[in-house]
mmCIF file of the N, C-alpha and C atoms, coordinates in Angstrom:
data_MODEL
# 
_entry.id   MODEL 
# 
loop_
_atom_site.group_PDB 
_atom_site.id 
_atom_site.type_symbol 
_atom_site.label_atom_id 
_atom_site.label_alt_id 
_atom_site.label_comp_id 
_atom_site.label_asym_id 
_atom_site.label_entity_id 
_atom_site.label_seq_id 
_atom_site.pdbx_PDB_ins_code 
_atom_site.Cartn_x 
_atom_site.Cartn_y 
_atom_site.Cartn_z 
_atom_site.occupancy 
_atom_site.B_iso_or_equiv 
_atom_site.pdbx_formal_charge 
_atom_site.auth_seq_id 
_atom_site.auth_comp_id 
_atom_site.auth_asym_id 
_atom_site.auth_atom_id 
_atom_site.pdbx_PDB_model_num 
ATOM 1   N N  . UNK A 1 1  ? -64.950 116.759 84.605  1.00 0.00 ? 1  UNK A N  1 
ATOM 2   C CA . UNK A 1 1  ? -64.518 117.937 85.434  1.00 0.00 ? 1  UNK A CA 1 
ATOM 3   C C  . UNK A 1 1  ? -65.394 118.385 86.158  1.00 0.00 ? 1  UNK A C  1 
ATOM 4   N N  . UNK A 1 2  ? -65.350 118.265 87.346  1.00 0.00 ? 2  UNK A N  1 
ATOM 5   C CA . UNK A 1 2  ? -66.589 118.580 88.397  1.00 0.00 ? 2  UNK A CA 1 
ATOM 6   C C  . UNK A 1 2  ? -65.739 119.543 89.341  1.00 0.00 ? 2  UNK A C  1 
ATOM 7   N N  . UNK A 1 3  ? -66.315 120.145 90.002  1.00 0.00 ? 3  UNK A N  1 
ATOM 8   C CA . UNK A 1 3  ? -65.778 121.353 91.213  1.00 0.00 ? 3  UNK A CA 1 
ATOM 9   C C  . UNK A 1 3  ? -65.265 120.508 92.439  1.00 0.00 ? 3  UNK A C  1 
ATOM 10  N N  . UNK A 1 4  ? -66.080 119.084 92.891  1.00 0.00 ? 4  UNK A N  1 
ATOM 11  C CA . UNK A 1 4  ? -65.171 118.368 93.804  1.00 0.00 ? 4  UNK A CA 1 
ATOM 12  C C  . UNK A 1 4  ? -64.232 117.884 93.479  1.00 0.00 ? 4  UNK A C  1 
ATOM 13  N N  . UNK A 1 5  ? -63.791 117.368 92.365  1.00 0.00 ? 5  UNK A N  1 
ATOM 14  C CA . UNK A 1 5  ? -62.545 117.141 91.862  1.00 0.00 ? 5  UNK A CA 1 
ATOM 15  C C  . UNK A 1 5  ? -61.418 118.312 91.936  1.00 0.00 ? 5  UNK A C  1 
ATOM 16  N N  . UNK A 1 6  ? -62.135 119.446 91.391  1.00 0.00 ? 6  UNK A N  1 
ATOM 17  C CA . UNK A 1 6  ? -61.407 120.611 91.496  1.00 0.00 ? 6  UNK A CA 1 
ATOM 18  C C  . UNK A 1 6  ? -60.568 120.991 92.982  1.00 0.00 ? 6  UNK A C  1 
ATOM 19  N N  . UNK A 1 7  ? -62.026 120.716 93.733  1.00 0.00 ? 7  UNK A N  1 
ATOM 20  C CA . UNK A 1 7  ? -61.276 121.149 95.335  1.00 0.00 ? 7  UNK A CA 1 
ATOM 21  C C  . UNK A 1 7  ? -60.240 119.786 95.924  1.00 0.00 ? 7  UNK A C  1 
ATOM 22  N N  . UNK A 1 8  ? -60.715 118.817 95.583  1.00 0.00 ? 8  UNK A N  1 
ATOM 23  C CA . UNK A 1 8  ? -59.508 117.638 95.794  1.00 0.00 ? 8  UNK A CA 1 
ATOM 24  C C  . UNK A 1 8  ? -58.017 117.921 95.809  1.00 0.00 ? 8  UNK A C  1 
ATOM 25  N N  . UNK A 1 9  ? -58.202 118.560 94.115  1.00 0.00 ? 9  UNK A N  1 
ATOM 26  C CA . UNK A 1 9  ? -56.680 118.650 93.680  1.00 0.00 ? 9  UNK A CA 1 
ATOM 27  C C  . UNK A 1 9  ? -56.221 119.931 94.264  1.00 0.00 ? 9  UNK A C  1 
ATOM 28  N N  . UNK A 1 10 ? -56.914 120.967 94.601  1.00 0.00 ? 10 UNK A N  1 
ATOM 29  C CA . UNK A 1 10 ? -56.539 121.946 95.669  1.00 0.00 ? 10 UNK A CA 1 
ATOM 30  C C  . UNK A 1 10 ? -56.302 121.982 96.988  1.00 0.00 ? 10 UNK A C  1 
ATOM 31  N N  . UNK A 1 11 ? -56.976 120.984 97.502  1.00 0.00 ? 11 UNK A N  1 
ATOM 32  C CA . UNK A 1 11 ? -56.848 120.429 98.727  1.00 0.00 ? 11 UNK A CA 1 
ATOM 33  C C  . UNK A 1 11 ? -55.195 119.448 98.857  1.00 0.00 ? 11 UNK A C  1 
ATOM 34  N N  . UNK A 1 12 ? -55.036 118.571 97.871  1.00 0.00 ? 12 UNK A N  1 
ATOM 35  C CA . UNK A 1 12 ? -53.675 118.163 97.666  1.00 0.00 ? 12 UNK A CA 1 
ATOM 36  C C  . UNK A 1 12 ? -52.754 118.702 97.041  1.00 0.00 ? 12 UNK A C  1 
ATOM 37  N N  . UNK A 1 13 ? -52.600 120.255 97.090  1.00 0.00 ? 13 UNK A N  1 
ATOM 38  C CA . UNK A 1 13 ? -51.652 121.473 96.361  1.00 0.00 ? 13 UNK A CA 1 
ATOM 39  C C  . UNK A 1 13 ? -51.574 120.411 95.188  1.00 0.00 ? 13 UNK A C  1 
ATOM 40  N N  . UNK A 1 14 ? -52.291 119.782 93.949  1.00 0.00 ? 14 UNK A N  1 
ATOM 41  C CA . UNK A 1 14 ? -51.917 119.211 92.996  1.00 0.00 ? 14 UNK A CA 1 
ATOM 42  C C  . UNK A 1 14 ? -51.417 120.168 91.571  1.00 0.00 ? 14 UNK A C  1 
ATOM 43  N N  . UNK A 1 15 ? -52.160 121.689 91.887  1.00 0.00 ? 15 UNK A N  1 
ATOM 44  C CA . UNK A 1 15 ? -51.802 122.185 90.616  1.00 0.00 ? 15 UNK A CA 1 
ATOM 45  C C  . UNK A 1 15 ? -50.504 122.760 90.906  1.00 0.00 ? 15 UNK A C  1 
ATOM 46  N N  . UNK A 1 16 ? -50.034 122.917 89.762  1.00 0.00 ? 16 UNK A N  1 
ATOM 47  C CA . UNK A 1 16 ? -48.794 123.417 89.172  1.00 0.00 ? 16 UNK A CA 1 
ATOM 48  C C  . UNK A 1 16 ? -49.033 125.031 89.325  1.00 0.00 ? 16 UNK A C  1 
ATOM 49  N N  . UNK A 1 17 ? -49.951 125.457 89.070  1.00 0.00 ? 17 UNK A N  1 
ATOM 50  C CA . UNK A 1 17 ? -49.947 126.845 88.920  1.00 0.00 ? 17 UNK A CA 1 
ATOM 51  C C  . UNK A 1 17 ? -51.392 126.838 88.538  1.00 0.00 ? 17 UNK A C  1 
ATOM 52  N N  . UNK A 1 18 ? -51.423 128.377 88.672  1.00 0.00 ? 18 UNK A N  1 
ATOM 53  C CA . UNK A 1 18 ? -53.178 129.074 88.296  1.00 0.00 ? 18 UNK A CA 1 
ATOM 54  C C  . UNK A 1 18 ? -53.485 128.693 87.042  1.00 0.00 ? 18 UNK A C  1 
ATOM 55  N N  . UNK A 1 19 ? -52.850 129.072 86.269  1.00 0.00 ? 19 UNK A N  1 
ATOM 56  C CA . UNK A 1 19 ? -53.450 128.494 84.869  1.00 0.00 ? 19 UNK A CA 1 
ATOM 57  C C  . UNK A 1 19 ? -53.945 126.593 84.866  1.00 0.00 ? 19 UNK A C  1 
ATOM 58  N N  . UNK A 1 20 ? -53.232 126.233 85.040  1.00 0.00 ? 20 UNK A N  1 
ATOM 59  C CA . UNK A 1 20 ? -53.742 124.787 85.236  1.00 0.00 ? 20 UNK A CA 1 
ATOM 60  C C  . UNK A 1 20 ? -55.513 124.572 86.032  1.00 0.00 ? 20 UNK A C  1 
ATOM 61  N N  . UNK A 1 21 ? -55.423 124.956 87.008  1.00 0.00 ? 21 UNK A N  1 
ATOM 62  C CA . UNK A 1 21 ? -56.431 125.451 88.109  1.00 0.00 ? 21 UNK A CA 1 
ATOM 63  C C  . UNK A 1 21 ? -57.521 126.011 86.645  1.00 0.00 ? 21 UNK A C  1 
ATOM 64  N N  . UNK A 1 22 ? -56.940 126.990 86.404  1.00 0.00 ? 22 UNK A N  1 
ATOM 65  C CA . UNK A 1 22 ? -58.369 127.894 85.325  1.00 0.00 ? 22 UNK A CA 1 
ATOM 66  C C  . UNK A 1 22 ? -58.507 126.708 83.954  1.00 0.00 ? 22 UNK A C  1 
ATOM 67  N N  . UNK A 1 23 ? -57.637 125.885 84.148  1.00 0.00 ? 23 UNK A N  1 
ATOM 68  C CA . UNK A 1 23 ? -57.870 125.066 82.653  1.00 0.00 ? 23 UNK A CA 1 
ATOM 69  C C  . UNK A 1 23 ? -59.180 124.138 83.300  1.00 0.00 ? 23 UNK A C  1 
ATOM 70  N N  . UNK A 1 24 ? -59.026 123.788 84.386  1.00 0.00 ? 24 UNK A N  1 
ATOM 71  C CA . UNK A 1 24 ? -59.801 122.515 84.864  1.00 0.00 ? 24 UNK A CA 1 
ATOM 72  C C  . UNK A 1 24 ? -61.039 123.220 85.093  1.00 0.00 ? 24 UNK A C  1 
ATOM 73  N N  . UNK A 1 25 ? -61.101 124.368 85.802  1.00 0.00 ? 25 UNK A N  1 
ATOM 74  C CA . UNK A 1 25 ? -62.340 125.174 85.647  1.00 0.00 ? 25 UNK A CA 1 
ATOM 75  C C  . UNK A 1 25 ? -63.230 125.548 84.378  1.00 0.00 ? 25 UNK A C  1 
ATOM 76  N N  . UNK A 1 26 ? -62.543 125.994 83.668  1.00 0.00 ? 26 UNK A N  1 
ATOM 77  C CA . UNK A 1 26 ? -62.742 126.259 82.183  1.00 0.00 ? 26 UNK A CA 1 
ATOM 78  C C  . UNK A 1 26 ? -63.478 124.987 81.341  1.00 0.00 ? 26 UNK A C  1 
ATOM 79  N N  . UNK A 1 27 ? -62.976 123.619 81.569  1.00 0.00 ? 27 UNK A N  1 
ATOM 80  C CA . UNK A 1 27 ? -63.148 122.683 81.008  1.00 0.00 ? 27 UNK A CA 1 
ATOM 81  C C  . UNK A 1 27 ? -64.855 122.031 81.326  1.00 0.00 ? 27 UNK A C  1 
ATOM 82  N N  . UNK A 1 28 ? -65.096 122.493 82.867  1.00 0.00 ? 28 UNK A N  1 
ATOM 83  C CA . UNK A 1 28 ? -66.704 122.614 83.281  1.00 0.00 ? 28 UNK A CA 1 
ATOM 84  C C  . UNK A 1 28 ? -67.400 123.077 82.531  1.00 0.00 ? 28 UNK A C  1 
ATOM 85  N N  . UNK A 1 29 ? -67.015 124.782 82.025  1.00 0.00 ? 29 UNK A N  1 
ATOM 86  C CA . UNK A 1 29 ? -67.972 125.125 81.304  1.00 0.00 ? 29 UNK A CA 1 
ATOM 87  C C  . UNK A 1 29 ? -68.193 124.610 79.936  1.00 0.00 ? 29 UNK A C  1 
ATOM 88  N N  . UNK A 1 30 ? -66.762 124.151 79.241  1.00 0.00 ? 30 UNK A N  1 
ATOM 89  C CA . UNK A 1 30 ? -66.753 123.380 77.874  1.00 0.00 ? 30 UNK A CA 1 
ATOM 90  C C  . UNK A 1 30 ? -67.590 122.456 77.911  1.00 0.00 ? 30 UNK A C  1 
ATOM 91  N N  . UNK A 1 31 ? -67.653 121.462 79.108  1.00 0.00 ? 31 UNK A N  1 
ATOM 92  C CA . UNK A 1 31 ? -68.512 120.236 79.264  1.00 0.00 ? 31 UNK A CA 1 
ATOM 93  C C  . UNK A 1 31 ? -70.459 121.278 79.444  1.00 0.00 ? 31 UNK A C  1 
ATOM 94  N N  . UNK A 1 32 ? -70.334 121.770 79.891  1.00 0.00 ? 32 UNK A N  1 
ATOM 95  C CA . UNK A 1 32 ? -71.789 122.274 80.358  1.00 0.00 ? 32 UNK A CA 1 
ATOM 96  C C  . UNK A 1 32 ? -72.097 122.728 78.678  1.00 0.00 ? 32 UNK A C  1 
ATOM 97  N N  . UNK A 1 33 ? -71.720 123.705 77.629  1.00 0.00 ? 33 UNK A N  1 
ATOM 98  C CA . UNK A 1 33 ? -71.971 124.118 76.479  1.00 0.00 ? 33 UNK A CA 1 
ATOM 99  C C  . UNK A 1 33 ? -72.045 122.737 75.780  1.00 0.00 ? 33 UNK A C  1 
ATOM 100 N N  . UNK A 1 34 ? -71.468 121.428 75.855  1.00 0.00 ? 34 UNK A N  1 
ATOM 101 C CA . UNK A 1 34 ? -71.335 120.281 75.091  1.00 0.00 ? 34 UNK A CA 1 
ATOM 102 C C  . UNK A 1 34 ? -72.994 119.493 75.413  1.00 0.00 ? 34 UNK A C  1 
ATOM 103 N N  . UNK A 1 35 ? -72.904 119.855 76.625  1.00 0.00 ? 35 UNK A N  1 
ATOM 104 C CA . UNK A 1 35 ? -74.077 118.653 77.006  1.00 0.00 ? 35 UNK A CA 1 
ATOM 105 C C  . UNK A 1 35 ? -75.628 119.492 77.207  1.00 0.00 ? 35 UNK A C  1 
ATOM 106 N N  . UNK A 1 36 ? -75.719 120.872 77.298  1.00 0.00 ? 36 UNK A N  1 
ATOM 107 C CA . UNK A 1 36 ? -76.763 121.774 77.254  1.00 0.00 ? 36 UNK A CA 1 
ATOM 108 C C  . UNK A 1 36 ? -76.638 122.724 76.076  1.00 0.00 ? 36 UNK A C  1 
ATOM 109 N N  . UNK A 1 37 ? -77.700 123.046 75.588  1.00 0.00 ? 37 UNK A N  1 
ATOM 110 C CA . UNK A 1 37 ? -78.262 123.933 74.568  1.00 0.00 ? 37 UNK A CA 1 
ATOM 111 C C  . UNK A 1 37 ? -78.747 125.303 74.706  1.00 0.00 ? 37 UNK A C  1 
ATOM 112 N N  . UNK A 1 38 ? -78.054 126.663 74.001  1.00 0.00 ? 38 UNK A N  1 
ATOM 113 C CA . UNK A 1 38 ? -78.412 127.650 74.356  1.00 0.00 ? 38 UNK A CA 1 
ATOM 114 C C  . UNK A 1 38 ? -80.171 127.949 74.591  1.00 0.00 ? 38 UNK A C  1 
ATOM 115 N N  . UNK A 1 39 ? -80.221 128.803 75.940  1.00 0.00 ? 39 UNK A N  1 
ATOM 116 C CA . UNK A 1 39 ? -81.905 128.861 75.916  1.00 0.00 ? 39 UNK A CA 1 
ATOM 117 C C  . UNK A 1 39 ? -82.130 128.104 77.243  1.00 0.00 ? 39 UNK A C  1 
ATOM 118 N N  . UNK A 1 40 ? -81.425 126.710 77.055  1.00 0.00 ? 40 UNK A N  1 
ATOM 119 C CA . UNK A 1 40 ? -81.393 125.805 78.636  1.00 0.00 ? 40 UNK A CA 1 
ATOM 120 C C  . UNK A 1 40 ? -81.231 126.460 79.671  1.00 0.00 ? 40 UNK A C  1 
ATOM 121 N N  . UNK A 1 41 ? -82.148 126.313 80.707  1.00 0.00 ? 41 UNK A N  1 
ATOM 122 C CA . UNK A 1 41 ? -81.540 127.287 82.082  1.00 0.00 ? 41 UNK A CA 1 
ATOM 123 C C  . UNK A 1 41 ? -80.300 126.382 82.614  1.00 0.00 ? 41 UNK A C  1 
ATOM 124 N N  . UNK A 1 42 ? -80.050 125.426 82.374  1.00 0.00 ? 42 UNK A N  1 
ATOM 125 C CA . UNK A 1 42 ? -78.545 124.930 82.444  1.00 0.00 ? 42 UNK A CA 1 
ATOM 126 C C  . UNK A 1 42 ? -77.621 125.595 81.978  1.00 0.00 ? 42 UNK A C  1 
ATOM 127 N N  . UNK A 1 43 ? -77.806 126.113 80.755  1.00 0.00 ? 43 UNK A N  1 
ATOM 128 C CA . UNK A 1 43 ? -76.741 126.464 79.783  1.00 0.00 ? 43 UNK A CA 1 
ATOM 129 C C  . UNK A 1 43 ? -76.732 127.926 79.780  1.00 0.00 ? 43 UNK A C  1 
ATOM 130 N N  . UNK A 1 44 ? -77.578 128.322 80.383  1.00 0.00 ? 44 UNK A N  1 
ATOM 131 C CA . UNK A 1 44 ? -77.701 129.973 80.898  1.00 0.00 ? 44 UNK A CA 1 
ATOM 132 C C  . UNK A 1 44 ? -77.269 129.947 82.131  1.00 0.00 ? 44 UNK A C  1 
ATOM 133 N N  . UNK A 1 45 ? -77.141 129.073 83.168  1.00 0.00 ? 45 UNK A N  1 
ATOM 134 C CA . UNK A 1 45 ? -76.454 129.094 84.290  1.00 0.00 ? 45 UNK A CA 1 
ATOM 135 C C  . UNK A 1 45 ? -75.155 128.852 84.316  1.00 0.00 ? 45 UNK A C  1 
ATOM 136 N N  . UNK A 1 46 ? -74.938 127.845 83.383  1.00 0.00 ? 46 UNK A N  1 
ATOM 137 C CA . UNK A 1 46 ? -73.335 128.200 82.947  1.00 0.00 ? 46 UNK A CA 1 
ATOM 138 C C  . UNK A 1 46 ? -72.704 129.352 82.180  1.00 0.00 ? 46 UNK A C  1 
ATOM 139 N N  . UNK A 1 47 ? -73.179 130.091 81.599  1.00 0.00 ? 47 UNK A N  1 
ATOM 140 C CA . UNK A 1 47 ? -72.545 131.444 81.320  1.00 0.00 ? 47 UNK A CA 1 
ATOM 141 C C  . UNK A 1 47 ? -72.751 132.477 82.409  1.00 0.00 ? 47 UNK A C  1 
ATOM 142 N N  . UNK A 1 48 ? -73.621 132.316 83.164  1.00 0.00 ? 48 UNK A N  1 
ATOM 143 C CA . UNK A 1 48 ? -73.596 132.902 84.169  1.00 0.00 ? 48 UNK A CA 1 
ATOM 144 C C  . UNK A 1 48 ? -72.170 132.795 85.431  1.00 0.00 ? 48 UNK A C  1 
ATOM 145 N N  . UNK A 1 49 ? -72.179 131.642 85.475  1.00 0.00 ? 49 UNK A N  1 
ATOM 146 C CA . UNK A 1 49 ? -71.013 131.369 86.454  1.00 0.00 ? 49 UNK A CA 1 
ATOM 147 C C  . UNK A 1 49 ? -69.720 131.716 85.504  1.00 0.00 ? 49 UNK A C  1 
ATOM 148 N N  . UNK A 1 50 ? -69.428 131.306 84.553  1.00 0.00 ? 50 UNK A N  1 
ATOM 149 C CA . UNK A 1 50 ? -68.288 131.540 83.768  1.00 0.00 ? 50 UNK A CA 1 
ATOM 150 C C  . UNK A 1 50 ? -67.797 132.946 83.604  1.00 0.00 ? 50 UNK A C  1 
ATOM 151 N N  . UNK A 1 51 ? -69.049 133.726 83.416  1.00 0.00 ? 51 UNK A N  1 
ATOM 152 C CA . UNK A 1 51 ? -68.778 135.243 83.372  1.00 0.00 ? 51 UNK A CA 1 
ATOM 153 C C  . UNK A 1 51 ? -68.332 135.504 85.160  1.00 0.00 ? 51 UNK A C  1 
ATOM 154 N N  . UNK A 1 52 ? -69.085 135.300 85.987  1.00 0.00 ? 52 UNK A N  1 
ATOM 155 C CA . UNK A 1 52 ? -68.323 135.533 87.429  1.00 0.00 ? 52 UNK A CA 1 
ATOM 156 C C  . UNK A 1 52 ? -66.959 134.813 87.491  1.00 0.00 ? 52 UNK A C  1 
ATOM 157 N N  . UNK A 1 53 ? -66.715 133.680 87.276  1.00 0.00 ? 53 UNK A N  1 
ATOM 158 C CA . UNK A 1 53 ? -65.405 133.669 87.224  1.00 0.00 ? 53 UNK A CA 1 
ATOM 159 C C  . UNK A 1 53 ? -64.318 133.962 86.723  1.00 0.00 ? 53 UNK A C  1 
ATOM 160 N N  . UNK A 1 54 ? -64.506 134.238 85.369  1.00 0.00 ? 54 UNK A N  1 
ATOM 161 C CA . UNK A 1 54 ? -63.534 135.114 84.704  1.00 0.00 ? 54 UNK A CA 1 
ATOM 162 C C  . UNK A 1 54 ? -63.421 136.516 85.146  1.00 0.00 ? 54 UNK A C  1 
ATOM 163 N N  . UNK A 1 55 ? -64.771 136.977 85.511  1.00 0.00 ? 55 UNK A N  1 
ATOM 164 C CA . UNK A 1 55 ? -64.223 138.219 86.070  1.00 0.00 ? 55 UNK A CA 1 
ATOM 165 C C  . UNK A 1 55 ? -63.320 138.191 87.230  1.00 0.00 ? 55 UNK A C  1 
ATOM 166 N N  . UNK A 1 56 ? -63.913 137.266 88.413  1.00 0.00 ? 56 UNK A N  1 
ATOM 167 C CA . UNK A 1 56 ? -62.750 136.993 89.610  1.00 0.00 ? 56 UNK A CA 1 
ATOM 168 C C  . UNK A 1 56 ? -61.335 137.069 89.463  1.00 0.00 ? 56 UNK A C  1 
ATOM 169 N N  . UNK A 1 57 ? -61.205 135.869 88.582  1.00 0.00 ? 57 UNK A N  1 
ATOM 170 C CA . UNK A 1 57 ? -59.960 134.917 88.214  1.00 0.00 ? 57 UNK A CA 1 
ATOM 171 C C  . UNK A 1 57 ? -59.020 136.446 87.540  1.00 0.00 ? 57 UNK A C  1 
ATOM 172 N N  . UNK A 1 58 ? -59.515 137.513 86.573  1.00 0.00 ? 58 UNK A N  1 
ATOM 173 C CA . UNK A 1 58 ? -58.644 138.396 86.143  1.00 0.00 ? 58 UNK A CA 1 
ATOM 174 C C  . UNK A 1 58 ? -58.432 139.289 86.825  1.00 0.00 ? 58 UNK A C  1 
ATOM 175 N N  . UNK A 1 59 ? -59.219 139.371 88.341  1.00 0.00 ? 59 UNK A N  1 
ATOM 176 C CA . UNK A 1 59 ? -58.602 140.401 89.498  1.00 0.00 ? 59 UNK A CA 1 
ATOM 177 C C  . UNK A 1 59 ? -57.845 139.425 90.718  1.00 0.00 ? 59 UNK A C  1 
ATOM 178 N N  . UNK A 1 60 ? -57.608 138.706 90.341  1.00 0.00 ? 60 UNK A N  1 
ATOM 179 C CA . UNK A 1 60 ? -56.790 137.547 91.334  1.00 0.00 ? 60 UNK A CA 1 
ATOM 180 C C  . UNK A 1 60 ? -55.390 138.204 91.699  1.00 0.00 ? 60 UNK A C  1 
ATOM 181 N N  . UNK A 1 61 ? -54.715 138.369 90.645  1.00 0.00 ? 61 UNK A N  1 
ATOM 182 C CA . UNK A 1 61 ? -53.589 138.662 90.861  1.00 0.00 ? 61 UNK A CA 1 
ATOM 183 C C  . UNK A 1 61 ? -53.323 139.902 92.416  1.00 0.00 ? 61 UNK A C  1 
ATOM 184 N N  . UNK A 1 62 ? -54.554 140.828 92.121  1.00 0.00 ? 62 UNK A N  1 
ATOM 185 C CA . UNK A 1 62 ? -54.721 142.248 92.760  1.00 0.00 ? 62 UNK A CA 1 
ATOM 186 C C  . UNK A 1 62 ? -54.985 141.514 94.136  1.00 0.00 ? 62 UNK A C  1 
ATOM 187 N N  . UNK A 1 63 ? -56.240 140.757 94.332  1.00 0.00 ? 63 UNK A N  1 
ATOM 188 C CA . UNK A 1 63 ? -56.263 139.879 95.710  1.00 0.00 ? 63 UNK A CA 1 
ATOM 189 C C  . UNK A 1 63 ? -54.946 139.483 96.373  1.00 0.00 ? 63 UNK A C  1 
ATOM 190 N N  . UNK A 1 64 ? -54.600 138.853 95.423  1.00 0.00 ? 64 UNK A N  1 
ATOM 191 C CA . UNK A 1 64 ? -53.089 137.926 96.090  1.00 0.00 ? 64 UNK A CA 1 
ATOM 192 C C  . UNK A 1 64 ? -52.034 138.868 97.008  1.00 0.00 ? 64 UNK A C  1 
ATOM 193 N N  . UNK A 1 65 ? -51.868 140.424 95.923  1.00 0.00 ? 65 UNK A N  1 
ATOM 194 C CA . UNK A 1 65 ? -50.467 141.090 96.441  1.00 0.00 ? 65 UNK A CA 1 
ATOM 195 C C  . UNK A 1 65 ? -51.271 142.062 97.982  1.00 0.00 ? 65 UNK A C  1 
ATOM 196 N N  . UNK A 1 66 ? -52.607 142.556 97.718  1.00 0.00 ? 66 UNK A N  1 
ATOM 197 C CA . UNK A 1 66 ? -53.637 142.494 99.249  1.00 0.00 ? 66 UNK A CA 1 
ATOM 198 C C  . UNK A 1 66 ? -53.402 142.017 100.063 1.00 0.00 ? 66 UNK A C  1 
ATOM 199 N N  . UNK A 1 67 ? -53.494 140.758 99.843  1.00 0.00 ? 67 UNK A N  1 
ATOM 200 C CA . UNK A 1 67 ? -53.330 139.459 100.941 1.00 0.00 ? 67 UNK A CA 1 
ATOM 201 C C  . UNK A 1 67 ? -51.971 139.080 101.476 1.00 0.00 ? 67 UNK A C  1 
ATOM 202 N N  . UNK A 1 68 ? -51.102 139.871 100.812 1.00 0.00 ? 68 UNK A N  1 
ATOM 203 C CA . UNK A 1 68 ? -49.490 139.787 101.263 1.00 0.00 ? 68 UNK A CA 1 
ATOM 204 C C  . UNK A 1 68 ? -48.837 138.584 100.567 1.00 0.00 ? 68 UNK A C  1 
ATOM 205 N N  . UNK A 1 69 ? -49.715 138.062 99.288  1.00 0.00 ? 69 UNK A N  1 
ATOM 206 C CA . UNK A 1 69 ? -49.248 136.923 99.321  1.00 0.00 ? 69 UNK A CA 1 
ATOM 207 C C  . UNK A 1 69 ? -47.887 136.940 98.042  1.00 0.00 ? 69 UNK A C  1 
ATOM 208 N N  . UNK A 1 70 ? -47.185 135.743 97.817  1.00 0.00 ? 70 UNK A N  1 
ATOM 209 C CA . UNK A 1 70 ? -45.838 136.015 97.561  1.00 0.00 ? 70 UNK A CA 1 
ATOM 210 C C  . UNK A 1 70 ? -45.966 136.426 95.933  1.00 0.00 ? 70 UNK A C  1 
ATOM 211 N N  . UNK A 1 71 ? -47.115 135.878 95.239  1.00 0.00 ? 71 UNK A N  1 
ATOM 212 C CA . UNK A 1 71 ? -47.133 136.199 93.474  1.00 0.00 ? 71 UNK A CA 1 
ATOM 213 C C  . UNK A 1 71 ? -47.631 137.939 93.662  1.00 0.00 ? 71 UNK A C  1 
ATOM 214 N N  . UNK A 1 72 ? -48.026 138.423 94.343  1.00 0.00 ? 72 UNK A N  1 
ATOM 215 C CA . UNK A 1 72 ? -48.137 139.626 94.219  1.00 0.00 ? 72 UNK A CA 1 
ATOM 216 C C  . UNK A 1 72 ? -47.467 141.148 94.798  1.00 0.00 ? 72 UNK A C  1 
ATOM 217 N N  . UNK A 1 73 ? -46.197 140.167 95.702  1.00 0.00 ? 73 UNK A N  1 
ATOM 218 C CA . UNK A 1 73 ? -45.304 141.382 95.990  1.00 0.00 ? 73 UNK A CA 1 
ATOM 219 C C  . UNK A 1 73 ? -43.997 142.066 95.185  1.00 0.00 ? 73 UNK A C  1 
# 
């Protein structure tokens, strides 16, 4: 899994729900941690990106509600 594949799926509206999207993003992190070892720069970058993603994703419903999206109403 990679970000271009995720973008393509988003553009085609191929995700049935937000959890399917999150699963694909999390697969990127799983792959990163499989191929890189703790202490290596790519592993550490993966950890930082994962923390950022999980933080932003955990607040997604609040953001949608602010924007007037149907999930937040």
